[in-house]
Structure formats: C-alpha cells, structure tokens
N, C-alpha and C positions, 0 to 999 in steps of 0.2 A: 364298639365294646358293650357287652351285656352287663348291666348293673343289677345285681340281685339285692333285695332287701334283706335285712337281718333275719327275718322270719323265713324267707325262702332259703337262705343259706343254712339255717338251722335245720329246716325240714330235709334238705338234701343230705346234710351230714347224718341225721338220724336214719334216713333211708339207707345210706351206705353202711352205716354201723350195723343196722338190722340185717342187711344182706350178708355181710361178712360173718356175723355171729351165726346166722342160719347155716351158711356154707361150712363154717368151722364145726358146728355141732353135728351136721350131717356127715362130715368126713371122720368124726371121732365116734360115730355110731358103733363101729366095730370096736370091740374092747381093745384098748391100748394097755399093754402090760408093763411098758417101761415109762416111768415118769419123765425121763429125758425126752422121749419121743413126743409125749403130750406137750411138754414145755417148748420143744422145737416148733411144733405146729402152731401153738398159741403165739409164740414170739413172731413167727412169720406172718401170721394173720394181723397182728397188731402193727407191725411195720408197714404193711400194705395199707391198713386203715390210717395210720399216721400220715402217710404221703398223700392219700386222697383228701383227708380232712384239711391238711395244710394247704393243698391246692385250692380247695373250695373256699377257704377263708381268705387266702391271699389273692385269689383271682389268677388270671393268666399272667405268667411270668414272661416278660419280653425276651426275645432271643439275644439281643445285644444290649449292652449297658446304656447306650444312647437312644435306643428305640423308643422308650417311654417318654424321654424328654422331647423328642421331635414330633410326637403324635399329639 
C-alpha cells in the first residue's frame, strides 16, 4: 500500500483541481448563452472533482468490508 504524506496528497489535489478548472474553462470558451447550461457543466465538473479529491484523501477503498481488516 502506498502511503502519501500530507503535502503529497495536497499537491495531488491541487494538480487535479487545476486540471479540471482548465478543462472547464476551455470547454466554456465558446459563449454559453444559457445560465442553466453553464451551471450544468460547472456542477458536473465539481462532482467529478469531489470524487477524485475524496479518493485521494481517503486512499484506496477495499473491495470488501473485511479486506482491510485481514491485510
């Protein structure tokens, strides 16, 4: 199991955040005329970021509930 330090995890999170923001801003480069379309794209990006940041902070989640106990 790979154990990252607090600073390594923070750096990974910031890199992922930066990547998603860049991707979002590039995709909204074309004028969005509807506020709901912008909100939908923004919400989608944030959900993806939430999942990635949670995974980075929690580490690898075991497949079974007893897997972590036995390892």
